[in-house]
C-alpha positions in Angstrom: 110.7 57.0 104.2 114.3 57.2 105.2 115.4 57.7 101.5 112.8 60.5 101.2 114.2 62.3 104.2 117.7 62.0 102.8 116.5 63.6 99.5 114.7 66.4 101.3 117.7 67.1 103.5 120.0 67.1 100.5 117.7 69.5 98.7 117.5 71.9 101.6 121.3 71.9 102.0 121.7 72.6 98.3 119.2 75.5 98.5 121.0 77.0 101.4 124.4 76.6 99.7 123.1 78.3 96.6 121.6 81.2 98.5 124.8 81.7 100.4 127.0 81.7 97.3 124.6 84.1 95.5 126.1 87.0 97.5 129.8 86.9 98.1 129.7 89.8 100.6 126.6 89.0 102.7 127.8 91.2 105.6 128.4 94.2 103.3 126.2 97.2 102.8 126.6 98.6 99.2 125.2 102.0 100.1 127.6 102.4 103.0 130.4 101.2 100.7 129.5 103.8 98.1 129.7 106.5 100.7 133.2 105.3 101.7 134.2 105.1 98.0 133.1 108.7 97.5 134.5 110.0 100.9 138.0 108.7 100.1 137.8 109.7 96.5 138.8 106.2 95.4 138.4 107.0 91.8 141.2 109.6 92.0 143.8 107.0 91.0 141.4 105.1 88.7 140.6 108.2 86.7 144.3 108.7 85.9 144.8 105.1 85.0 141.7 104.9 82.9 141.8 108.2 81.1 139.1 110.0 83.1 136.5 107.3 83.7 137.7 105.5 86.8 134.8 103.1 86.9 136.1 101.4 83.7 138.8 99.9 85.8 136.3 97.5 87.3 134.9 96.2 83.9 138.0 96.2 81.7 138.7 92.9 80.0 142.2 92.5 81.7 141.2 93.4 85.2 143.5 92.1 87.9 140.8 90.9 90.3 138.5 88.0 89.3 137.3 86.7 92.6 135.7 88.0 95.8 138.8 87.2 97.7 140.9 89.0 95.2 138.7 92.1 95.5 139.1 92.1 99.2 142.8 91.9 98.8 142.8 94.8 96.3 140.8 97.0 98.7 143.4 96.4 101.3 146.2 97.4 98.9 144.3 100.5 97.7 143.5 101.7 101.2 147.1 102.9 101.5 146.6 105.0 98.3 143.8 107.0 100.0 145.4 106.9 103.5 142.6 104.9 104.9 142.5 102.1 107.5 139.3 100.3 106.7 137.8 98.0 109.3 136.7 94.6 108.2 133.1 95.8 108.1 134.1 98.8 105.9 136.0 96.5 103.6 132.9 94.3 103.3 130.8 97.4 102.6 133.2 98.6 99.9 133.3 95.1 98.3 129.5 94.9 98.3 129.4 98.3 96.5 132.2 97.4 94.0 130.4 94.1 93.3 127.8 96.2 91.4 130.6 96.4 88.8 132.3 93.0 89.3 129.1 91.0 89.6 130.7 88.1 91.5 128.4 85.4 92.7 
């Protein structure tokens, strides 16, 4: 009986951990992030870098950001380019939106 409870507990913990890792930006709202992305015209810089299609910057083979933490860091760096001071919630929203391209888990 004790062994069965340990197995059940382990299984539940693994399920919870898997579910939590499935979304790296659980507090973010992708729709709100998309609105911020459009409001601040974030693709303005990306378009010039990528020859007109700024969204390609997220899917290029040599992209600079390869982790959720790296994406959060990049959003902080880019905020200065668009003269924005994103709150932590806005940063999570932007990251949730951009994760449509990055597909971090």
